[in-house]
C-alpha positions as a printed Julia matrix, in Angstrom:
188×3 Matrix{Float64}:
  -9.7    16.64   11.1
 -11.3    16.7    14.56
 -14.73   16.04   13.06
 -13.41   13.15   10.93
 -11.82   11.54   13.98
 -14.75   12.27   16.28
 -12.56   14.27   18.67
 -12.79   17.7    20.2
 -10.61   20.3    18.44
  -8.53   20.71   21.62
  -7.6    17.0    21.6
  -6.17   17.11   18.06
  -2.51   17.89   17.42
  -0.78   18.43   14.08
   2.62   17.27   12.91
   4.12   18.46    9.67
   6.33   15.99    7.82
   8.63   16.96    4.96
   9.17   13.62    3.21
  10.77   12.86   -0.14
   8.62   13.14   -3.27
   8.26    9.33   -3.37
   7.17    9.1     0.26
   4.79   12.03   -0.26
   3.22   10.13   -3.17
   2.74    7.06   -0.95
   1.33    9.03    1.98
  -1.12   10.8    -0.35
  -2.58    7.54   -1.65
  -6.03    6.51   -0.46
  -4.67    3.08    0.53
  -2.03    4.53    2.89
  -4.4     7.17    4.31
  -6.88    4.41    5.19
  -4.13    2.3     6.71
  -2.81    5.14    8.88
  -6.34    6.01    9.95
  -7.08    2.4    10.94
  -3.77    1.67   12.7
  -2.95    5.03   14.32
  -6.3     6.94   14.34
  -4.82    9.84   12.38
  -5.88   11.85    9.36
  -3.26   12.64    6.71
  -3.48   15.69    4.45
  -1.1    16.47    1.63
   0.15   20.05    1.32
   1.47   20.09   -2.25
   2.43   23.77   -2.19
   4.71   23.27    0.83
   5.8    19.81   -0.39
   4.77   18.45    3.0
   2.31   16.1     4.61
   0.35   17.05    7.71
  -0.75   14.41   10.22
  -3.64   15.14   12.61
  -4.84   13.14   15.6
  -4.32   12.52   19.28
  -0.7    13.01   20.41
   0.06    9.28   20.82
  -1.33    8.41   17.39
   0.47   11.26   15.65
   3.79   10.27   17.28
   3.3     6.58   16.41
   2.37    7.42   12.8
   5.41    9.72   12.54
   7.67    6.94   13.84
   6.12    4.49   11.36
   6.74    6.89    8.45
  10.3     7.63    9.62
  11.08    3.9     9.8
   9.73    3.02    6.36
  13.08    2.85    4.64
  13.54    3.52    0.92
  10.3     4.2    -0.93
   9.82    3.74   -4.65
   7.26    5.02   -7.13
   6.56    3.55  -10.56
   4.21    4.81  -13.24
   2.92    2.38  -15.87
   1.09    3.7   -18.93
  -1.78    1.43  -19.99
  -4.66    1.52  -22.43
  -8.31    1.51  -21.3
  -8.71   -2.23  -21.77
  -5.7    -3.02  -19.59
  -6.84   -0.51  -17.0
 -10.14   -2.41  -16.77
  -8.22   -5.67  -16.52
  -6.23   -4.29  -13.57
  -9.36   -3.11  -11.79
 -10.99   -6.52  -12.13
 -14.52   -7.45  -11.17
 -15.65   -5.09   -8.39
 -12.03   -4.01   -7.82
 -10.85   -7.5    -6.9
  -7.64   -7.42   -8.96
  -6.4    -4.07   -7.66
  -7.29   -5.13   -4.1
  -5.27   -8.33   -4.49
  -2.32   -6.36   -5.88
  -2.32   -4.05   -2.83
  -2.66   -6.84   -0.28
   0.26   -7.52    2.01
   2.08  -10.8     1.85
   0.55  -13.5     4.06
   1.77  -13.53    7.67
   4.96  -15.38    8.36
   4.57  -18.48   10.51
   5.02  -17.74   14.2
   8.44  -19.03   15.25
   8.62  -21.59   18.06
   9.27  -20.16   21.53
  12.95  -19.79   22.45
  14.48  -22.47   24.67
  14.45  -21.69   28.39
  17.29  -19.33   29.35
  20.28  -20.76   31.21
  21.14  -17.58   33.07
  19.68  -14.23   34.05
  21.8   -12.5    31.39
  20.44  -14.67   28.55
  16.91  -14.07   29.84
  17.44  -10.32   29.42
  18.86  -10.65   25.92
  16.11  -12.98   24.65
  13.52  -10.82   22.9
  10.12  -12.43   22.38
   8.7   -12.26   18.87
   5.1   -11.02   18.84
   2.58  -13.61   17.69
   1.42  -13.06   14.12
   4.24  -10.61   13.36
   4.74  -10.09    9.66
   6.83   -8.17    7.23
   4.29   -6.31    5.12
   5.25   -5.64    1.54
   1.97   -4.11    0.38
   2.07   -1.21   -2.06
  -0.39    1.46   -2.98
  -1.88    0.85   -6.42
  -3.59    3.93   -7.78
  -5.39    3.74  -11.11
  -5.64    7.12  -12.8
  -8.26    6.77  -15.53
  -7.87   10.24  -17.06
  -4.13    9.76  -17.52
  -4.42    6.0   -18.29
  -1.67    5.45  -15.74
  -1.12    3.02  -12.88
   0.91    4.54  -10.03
   2.64    2.17   -7.63
   4.12    3.48   -4.39
   5.61    1.59   -1.46
   8.83    0.0    -0.27
  11.3     0.22   -3.18
  11.83   -3.55   -3.53
   8.1    -4.24   -3.32
   7.39   -1.66   -6.05
   9.85   -3.35   -8.41
   8.33   -6.78   -7.69
   4.77   -5.49   -8.11
   5.66   -3.71  -11.35
   6.97   -7.02  -12.75
   3.83   -8.8   -11.53
   1.59   -6.26  -13.26
   3.59   -6.46  -16.5
   3.23  -10.26  -16.39
  -0.5    -9.95  -15.71
  -0.94   -7.59  -18.64
   0.95   -9.94  -20.97
  -0.8   -13.14  -19.92
  -4.34  -11.88  -19.41
  -4.68   -9.79  -22.54
  -8.02  -10.2   -24.28
  -7.97  -11.45  -27.85
 -10.85  -10.87  -30.24
 -11.53  -13.36  -33.0
 -13.94  -12.75  -35.81
 -15.44  -15.91  -37.17
 -17.52  -15.87  -40.29
 -19.91  -18.63  -41.13
 -21.36  -19.31  -44.54
 -24.68  -21.19  -44.16
 -24.46  -22.53  -47.72
 -21.1   -24.14  -47.14
 -21.36  -27.86  -46.42
 -19.16  -29.81  -44.1
């Protein structure tokens, strides 16, 4: 882990998390590992035998990543069986479809600043909202070719919504083959 993060082995700490099976599935996904690496500078390793996840990095990053994971709320996992054609449809050209399915919702508009406080007490209770804050509802979308399965993992409500979106996509974007025969001797 130290080599991956470009740190000395002495600077790296480890934290072992024992999450639910659903949260373990999410934390083991490539999408979530990349996200945790980018946002908290940590490396996540799944320990299937111990049914745990180990987080490596500098102390601040490991603590922040642990707090993020602890505050995730209910996590859901859905498995959708598909055929090869539909799996290709979900991947899309150069992975564009699966990338779009994993993307978070667009940022919420930044609320206007609060009115000026009338007293010292109201100034203490007014909490500023960070600019560009957003509620992310992105899910991990893992396409398992050998099993012909799509595995969705993320916030429970987002998984249900994404599962419905994928089912709709599969129904509306299905390829249809037509065989036309032409007889050159037929006139008209």
